[in-house]
C-alpha positions as CSV (number, residue, x, y, z in Angstrom):
1,M,134.4,29.4,186.0
2,A,137.0,28.5,183.4
3,Q,135.8,26.6,180.4
4,R,137.1,23.1,180.0
5,P,139.3,22.6,176.9
6,P,137.7,20.4,174.2
7,S,138.4,16.7,174.4
8,A,138.0,16.4,170.6
9,A,136.7,18.3,167.6
10,V,134.7,17.9,164.4
11,L,135.4,20.1,161.5
12,V,132.5,20.3,159.0
13,L,133.3,21.0,155.3
14,H,130.5,21.9,153.0
15,G,130.4,21.3,149.2
16,G,131.1,23.8,146.4
17,R,132.0,23.9,142.8
18,E,134.7,22.6,140.5
19,T,135.6,26.1,139.6
20,G,134.8,29.5,141.2
21,T,137.2,32.0,142.6
22,E,134.5,34.3,144.1
23,P,133.7,33.9,147.8
24,P,130.7,31.9,148.9
25,P,127.6,34.1,149.6
26,P,126.8,35.0,153.2
27,G,124.6,33.1,155.6
28,L,121.6,31.1,154.3
29,L,122.4,32.2,150.7
30,N,125.4,29.8,150.9
31,L,123.2,26.7,150.1
32,P,126.0,24.1,150.4
33,G,126.8,25.5,153.9
34,T,123.1,25.6,154.8
35,R,122.7,22.0,153.8
36,M,125.2,20.9,156.5
37,R,123.5,22.7,159.3
38,P,121.3,19.7,160.3
39,F,124.4,17.6,160.5
40,V,126.1,20.1,162.7
41,R,123.1,20.2,165.1
42,A,122.8,16.4,165.2
43,V,126.5,15.9,165.8
44,T,126.7,18.6,168.4
45,R,123.8,17.1,170.4
46,A,125.2,13.6,170.2
47,A,128.9,14.3,170.8
48,G,128.7,16.1,174.1
49,E,129.6,19.4,175.5
50,D,133.4,18.9,175.5
51,V,133.5,18.1,171.7
52,L,134.0,21.2,169.6
53,V,132.0,21.2,166.3
54,R,133.0,23.9,163.9
55,Q,132.3,24.7,160.3
56,V,135.2,25.7,158.0
57,R,134.8,28.9,156.0
58,Y,136.1,28.9,152.5
59,A,137.7,31.9,150.8
60,H,136.5,30.7,147.4
61,R,133.5,28.7,146.1
62,G,135.4,26.3,143.9
63,W,138.2,23.7,144.1
64,N,140.0,25.5,141.2
65,G,142.3,22.9,139.8
66,T,145.8,22.7,141.3
67,R,145.0,25.6,143.6
68,A,142.8,23.2,145.6
69,D,141.5,26.2,147.6
70,P,139.3,24.3,150.1
71,L,142.2,22.1,151.0
72,G,144.2,25.2,152.0
73,D,141.2,26.5,154.0
74,T,140.9,23.1,155.8
75,V,144.6,22.9,156.7
76,A,144.5,26.5,158.0
77,A,141.5,25.5,160.2
78,L,143.3,22.5,161.5
79,D,146.4,24.6,162.3
80,A,144.2,27.1,164.1
81,L,142.8,24.2,166.2
82,R,146.2,23.0,167.0
83,E,147.3,26.5,168.1
84,E,144.1,26.7,170.2
85,A,143.9,23.3,171.8
86,G,147.3,21.7,171.4
87,D,148.8,18.8,169.5
88,G,146.8,16.1,171.3
89,L,143.3,17.1,170.1
90,P,141.7,14.3,168.1
91,V,139.8,15.6,165.1
92,V,137.3,14.0,162.7
93,L,136.7,15.7,159.4
94,L,133.1,15.6,158.2
95,G,132.7,16.7,154.5
96,H,130.2,16.7,151.8
97,S,131.0,16.5,148.1
98,M,133.9,19.0,147.5
99,G,134.2,19.3,151.2
100,A,134.7,15.5,151.4
101,R,137.5,15.8,148.9
102,A,139.2,18.5,151.0
103,A,138.8,16.3,154.1
104,L,140.4,13.3,152.4
105,R,143.3,15.4,151.1
106,A,143.8,17.1,154.5
107,A,143.7,13.9,156.5
108,G,147.5,13.7,156.8
109,H,147.4,16.6,159.3
110,P,148.7,15.4,162.7
111,L,145.4,16.2,164.5
112,V,143.2,14.1,162.1
113,R,142.0,10.7,163.4
114,G,139.3,10.0,160.9
115,V,137.2,11.2,157.9
116,V,133.5,10.9,157.3
117,G,132.8,11.8,153.6
118,L,129.2,12.3,152.3
119,A,128.6,11.9,148.6
120,P,132.4,12.5,148.2
121,W,134.1,13.8,145.1
122,C,136.9,11.3,144.5
123,P,138.8,11.9,141.2
124,P,140.7,8.7,140.3
125,G,144.1,10.5,140.4
126,D,143.8,11.9,143.9
127,P,146.4,10.7,146.4
128,V,145.6,8.3,149.2
129,T,149.0,7.9,151.1
130,Q,148.0,10.7,153.5
131,L,145.2,8.5,154.7
132,A,147.5,5.8,156.2
133,G,146.6,5.2,159.8
134,R,143.3,7.0,159.6
135,D,139.7,5.7,159.8
136,V,137.8,6.6,156.6
137,V,134.1,6.0,156.1
138,L,132.5,7.3,152.9
139,V,128.7,7.4,152.4
140,H,127.3,7.6,148.9
141,S,123.9,7.2,147.2
142,N,123.6,4.7,144.5
143,R,121.6,7.3,142.5
144,D,124.1,10.1,142.8
145,R,124.5,11.9,139.4
146,M,126.9,14.6,140.6
147,T,129.7,12.5,142.1
148,S,130.5,8.9,141.3
149,P,129.8,6.1,143.9
150,Q,132.0,3.8,141.8
151,A,134.9,6.2,142.3
152,T,134.2,6.3,146.0
153,Q,134.3,2.5,146.2
154,S,137.6,2.5,144.3
155,L,139.2,5.1,146.6
156,T,138.3,3.0,149.7
157,A,140.2,0.0,148.2
158,R,143.2,2.2,147.2
159,A,143.3,3.9,150.6
160,R,143.1,0.5,152.4
161,R,146.1,-0.8,150.4
162,A,147.9,2.4,151.5
163,G,147.4,1.7,155.2
164,A,144.0,3.3,155.9
165,R,141.1,1.6,157.6
166,T,138.2,2.2,155.2
167,C,134.5,1.5,154.6
168,M,131.8,2.6,152.2
169,V,128.1,2.7,153.0
170,T,125.6,2.8,150.2
171,V,122.3,4.7,150.7
172,R,119.8,3.3,148.2
173,G,117.4,5.8,146.8
174,G,119.3,8.8,148.2
175,D,120.6,11.8,146.2
176,H,123.7,14.0,146.1
177,A,122.0,16.8,148.1
178,M,121.1,14.3,150.8
179,L,117.5,15.6,150.8
180,R,116.0,12.2,150.0
181,R,116.1,10.0,153.0
182,A,117.5,13.0,155.0
183,S,116.8,11.5,158.4
184,A,118.8,8.4,157.5
185,W,121.7,10.5,156.3
186,H,121.6,12.4,159.6
187,R,121.4,9.4,161.9
188,L,124.1,7.4,160.1
189,T,126.5,10.4,159.9
190,T,126.0,11.1,163.6
191,G,126.7,7.5,164.5
192,L,129.8,7.4,162.4
193,V,131.3,10.7,163.7
194,T,130.7,9.9,167.4
195,G,131.9,6.3,166.8
196,L,135.2,7.6,165.3
197,L,135.6,10.1,168.1
198,G,135.1,7.3,170.7
199,S,132.1,9.1,172.3
200,G,129.8,6.5,170.9
201,S,129.9,3.0,169.4
202,L,130.4,2.5,165.7
203,P,127.8,0.3,164.0
204,G,129.2,-3.3,164.2
205,P,129.5,-3.9,160.5
206,V,131.3,-0.6,160.0
207,G,133.9,-1.6,162.6
208,E,134.3,-5.0,160.9
209,A,134.8,-3.3,157.5
210,L,137.4,-1.0,159.0
211,A,139.3,-4.0,160.3
212,L,139.6,-5.7,156.9
213,P,143.2,-6.5,155.7
214,P,144.8,-4.2,153.1
215,T,144.3,-6.9,150.4
216,A,140.5,-7.0,150.8
217,E,138.5,-6.3,147.7
218,A,136.5,-3.0,147.4
219,T,133.2,-4.9,147.6
220,D,134.2,-6.5,150.9
221,G,134.4,-3.1,152.5
222,T,131.1,-1.9,151.0
223,L,127.9,-2.0,153.1
224,D,124.3,-1.4,152.2
225,L,122.6,0.9,154.7
226,D,119.3,-1.0,154.5
227,L,120.6,-4.6,154.5
228,D,123.7,-4.4,156.7
229,L,123.1,-1.6,159.3
230,D,120.5,-1.1,162.0
231,L,119.8,2.6,162.4
232,G,117.4,2.1,165.3
233,P,120.0,2.6,168.1
234,L,121.2,5.8,166.3
235,R,117.9,7.6,166.4
236,A,118.1,8.9,169.9
237,R,121.8,9.8,169.5
238,A,120.9,12.0,166.5
239,G,117.9,13.5,168.2
240,V,115.6,12.0,165.5
241,R,112.2,10.6,166.5
242,P,111.0,7.3,164.9
């Protein structure tokens, strides 16, 4: 029996380093890649059999300044998907830290419909015009000491003014590695990815934030996970028991 072509795809982009030209270590020794495996499992279970979930392999561990090595790897993965499944395949990019930066930078690719960025690395000078017409949801802990939640909030406002639909969700008491409150990170991320793909429903407040006008303040599009969102309906979707 011929396998059905995918109806959509999720590309998962793990974190890395600011600099590092050596390749990532293999298998479980690649800790940033291993950290994303629970997200891959949760999204795969929730999205359905016809949604392709694939992790991007980096040639180098670091961003490496103007080389932006993970960005090139991400664009190459998107081009490969386009060759494999055609121009009409909708793709959501799911990235953590450096991987979220690569996802944001690669979002101008024709296949990309949305970005979910976890603890993203958002330098103030990074461009946002490529995000026009895309849905962008960024999730950040208020206690992150590796990347800046304030820079993330600023990027959501800049991107909204550039024509993107944006939202930020704050995870109180979390951390950069997403180990504290791990189940909440998994449930929220699964709900966001499936919602952007259209295989599930976005949490209502997220949809409302994405619909804000371009002139909205950064704080208007910022939600608190505990005060504004109900993760209960997302538990089963992520395969997480209460």
